[in-house]
N, C-alpha and C positions, 0 to 999 in steps of 0.2 A: 230521740228525733225532737227536729225543730220545724214546726211547723205554722207557716203564714196565712192569716186570711182575711179576705178582704180588704187590705191594706192601703191608706191613703195618706201620703206624704206628700206635702207643699212647700217650697219655700217661694217667697213672696207671688211672684206670678209666674213659675217655671212649679209645673208637678210633675214629679216624681217616678211615685207610683200611684196609680189609680186601681182598685178594685184587685190588686195584687195578690194572687194564689201560690202560694210553692210549697216543698216539703223539702228537708233535706234529711232522710232516712237513713243516710250511709255515716258509719261512727266517723270517718276523715272524707271531708269532702272538699272540691275546690272550684270554689264559685268563679265561672268564664264568665265574664262579657268586657266587651268594650271600655278605654275611659270613658267617664260623664254620664255611664248608664244607673248607676246609683250602688254599686256595692257597697262601696264605704257606707254610703247613707241606709242600706239595710242594716250593714253590722252594727252599727251606734245604736240603731233601734232595738236589735236584737238585745244588745249587751245593756240596755235600758239607760241610755246616756242621754238619750232624747224622746222624752214624752210628751213629744206634740205630733201626735198622729191619730188616727183612727183606724180600728181593726184588731186582730188578733195574734199575738204573738204565743204560741203553744209550747212547750217545753216538754217530752214524753208525754203530749197529748192534752197537759193540762194545762190552764191559764195560771200563770207568775205574778204577784202583786208585786215583788221585789226582784227584778230581772236581776240586777248588778250582785243579788245575791249567787247568782248560779254561774251566772255567766260573767267571763274576763275576755277583755279587748285591749289587743296590742296593735294601735294605728298610729299614723302619723295627727290624726285629727286628736287624741291624748296628749293635749298640751301639760307638760311641768314647767313651772315657775322655773325662769331661766337662772336665775340667782342662787339658786340651792344646788348641789351637789348631788351626783348622783345618789351616793350612802345617804341623803337625808331624806331622797324621793324614796328607798326603797325601804327606809327605817319607819317614813309615816306608813308606806300602804303596809308593813308588816305590824306596826301598833294598829290602826284601824281596823284589820282583818283579821288579827291575828294570829298571824301565819308567819313564816322561817325564811329568809332569805338563802334560796338555795346556793350556797357556795360554792358548790362542787360545779354546778350548770354554768357560776358567771367566769371559775377559774377556765372550765373547758372552752368558753367564747374568749379566753384572752382578755375580761373585761375587767378582772381584779386590778389591775393599775391604775385603772380610771375610775374606781368607786368616792375620790377625792375631787374630781375634778365636776367644776360649775357644768350647769346644762348646757350654756350660752357656747362655753369653750369642747365641748362631745363635737368629733367628727360625725357625717352622715351615720355612719357605719354603728359605731358606738352609740350611739343616739338610738337604732333601730333594736341595737343589744341590752339600753335600758327599758325599749319598752318590751321585749320580748320577756325582761326579768321581772317587769313589774306584773307582768299579767300572766305568768306561770307561777309565779310565788302562792299566788290567790288559791291554787289547789282547788280550783271550779271543776264542776262537770263539763262543764260546755265552756271552749276556747273559741275565742275568734280572733286571727290572726292575719292584719291585711299588709298583704305583701312583707311575709315575714325575710324574703329572701334581698329584699331591694336594700343595697349599699351594704350586703356582707358579702366578703370575701369566699371564698371555697370550704373554706376549713368551719367559719363561721357557720355558714350551710350545711354542713355533714353536721355540724354538731348539733344545730337545730333538730336535723331531719333522725338525727339517733333518738333526742329525747322525745317527738313525735312518735317515734314508730315503738315506743314502749307507753307512752301515754293511751288509760284505758277511757277516758273520757271520749265526748264527741267536739271533733276539729272542724270548723270552718276554716279556709283558708280564701283567698284572693293572689293570685300570682300570676304575672306577666312570664313568665320562667316555670312553667309546675311541673317540669322532668323531674327535679329530682323527687318531687312530692308523691307524683305518681308511682314511680321506685316504692317508695314504703306503701302503697295501699291507699292512697289519695285517688278518689272516683272525680272527674270531671263533671260537674253540673253546670247547664247557662242559668244564668241570671232568669233569662227570660226566655220560657220554653218555647 
């Protein structure tokens, strides 16, 4: 379970969260909300990519010092160096987190022909596949996917849904097209109740 307590987050003069409390008790949750409400901001906070907030983020009821050890995030907010190839990005992740590239998943997505492509030359769909591979390969207990079906074709969505259906950890996603995820057991939950 992921629990948020008294979260406060502000960008310059824009307050995103103020005394925000929420629990995500289901193993597979689709966080719902309009654009601009703070889903992506919340996801980056839970993943430990932005330490500039007050409040608590609990995993399984416990505070965690290094969220990045337990939570992986696939999001457009995770910027990859554009001059590197997809293979170089995934190799760096493999080395840093002592994990292996899930080649069968990459093949299923049809991404292997693009491993030697520079990030700057990837289509939006292949960039999304790189984000997904980069997060999934870390094999963390908590996985956050920000709009995982965006820019993917029908086959890509089927592959990610099949993988998520078998994944045993906790998954938070956001999606403006949640139907494929709801069919595999995701529960819709509003960002703000």
